[in-house]
N, C-alpha and C positions, 0 to 999 in steps of 0.2 A: 504494500500500500504506500503510495507517495503522497506527500503533503503538497497542496498547492502553494503558490508563492506568498499569498497574504497570510496564511496560517504559519508558514515558515518564518516570515518576518515578525509576526506577533510573538512567536516562540523565542526568537533571537532577542527581541527587544526586552522581553521579560527576563531572560537570562542575564542580560548585561545591565539592567537598570535597578535591580532589587538589592544592590549592595550598599546603598547610600547610608543606611543606619547602622551598619555593622562596624565593629571596632577595627581600626586599621593598624593598631600598634602590635608590637611583638609581645608575646606572653612568655613567662618563664616556663621552661620545659623541665624543671626540676623542683622537688619539694622544698619548701622554705624551712629548712632546719639548719642549725648552726653547724658548720663543717668541723670535723674532728681536728683538722690541722690548725685551726685558729685557736690560739691559746689565751686570748683575752677573756676576762671575766665580765660579767654584766656591770659590776661596779666600775671597772676600768674603762669600759666603753662609755658609761655615763659621764665619768670624770673628763675623759677626752672630749666628748661632745660639748660639755659645758665650757671647758677651757677654750675650745675653738669658737664657740658662740660668743664668748666674752671678748674675743679678738675681733669680732665684727663680721664673722662669716655667715653666709646664708646656709640654710639646711642642705641645699644641694652641694655647696662647696664643702660642707662638713662631711657629707657622705663620701664625696670623692677623696677627701683627705684621709678619712678612715680606711677607705678601700686601698688607696695607693701607698700611704705611708705606714699604716699600722696593721695591714693584712686582716681587715675586718670586712668581708665581702657584703654582708647584709645586716644592717643594724636591727631590723625588725625580727629577723630569724634569731639573732643572738640575744636580744633583750625582750622580745615579745611585744614591743611597742614601736610605733613609728617614731622617727627622729623628732618631728615637730611635737608629738605628744610627750616625748621624753623631756624636751626642753621646756614645754609648758609646765610640767610637773615641777621642774627645778626653778620655776619662776622667771624664765627667760622667754618672753613673748614679744615679738615685734608688733608695732602698731598696724602695719600693712603687710599683707602676705607677699612673699618674695616673687611668686609668679606674676602677680599684678604689677609689682614694681618693675619687673623685667619688661613687661609689655609697655608700660608707661615710658621707660627709657627708650625703647625702640621707637615709639611714636614721637618722642621729643627729638630724636635724631632725624627722623623723617621730616618733621616740620622744619627743622633747621636747614636741611637739604633743600626743601621746597622754597624756603625764603630766598635762597640764592638761585635755584634753578626752577623758575616758575612754570616752565613748559614741560616738565617731566611728568607726563601723563601716567606712566606706569607706576611711578612712586605715589601719585595721588590715589590711584586705585588701591595700592597696597596699604596706604595710610588709612583709607576707609575700612579695609578689612581688619587691620590691627585695632582700630578704635572700636569697631563693633565687637571684637573679642574682649576688649577692656570693659565695654558696657555690659556684656553678658556676664563677665566675671564679677563685676560690681553688683549686679542684680543678685547673683548667686550668694555672694558674701553678705549682702544686706539681708537676704532671706534667712541665711543660716546664723546670723548674729555676729560674724567676725568683724564686719564693719557696721557702724550704726548710722544709717541715713546718709552715708557719704555718696556724693555724686561726682562723676567724672567731668571735669572741665579742663581742657588742654593746658591753658596757661597756668592754672593753679597746680595741676598735676606735674607739670614740668618743674615746678619749684620743689616738689617733693624729692626728686631724684638728683638734684644738683648738689 
């Protein structure tokens, strides 16, 4: 039995368009358990994380430093808590989430570039995308209580990251 061309096209369209909502990131292929070769204890990991946080590092930078310098591949597997949860328990909490600040830094750099190169249409489009990500994140953080009624305004937000 052969399919006629319209049915075949409908089938191909369904095959190639239904992937929009699925996660596109890599997943860990191994269980989250502390490796036997890592000799750091939970207390040592917490102390190192607090020390690095007091130096002014973001949680992502702390995770990389623990992985590269101290042979701790996964903080959550070793301690049972995420790095941000661990820091909040120790009383170290930043006013604004680091992922939001990174996006604001990117938007500020793009705005600075656009002030010099006004005809850069591609950068204008990318700036709109970045700012929409910022607004979605702000809405999420306001809803979950991490930010209290904060609203994104480009000029004021640029002052946060300077």
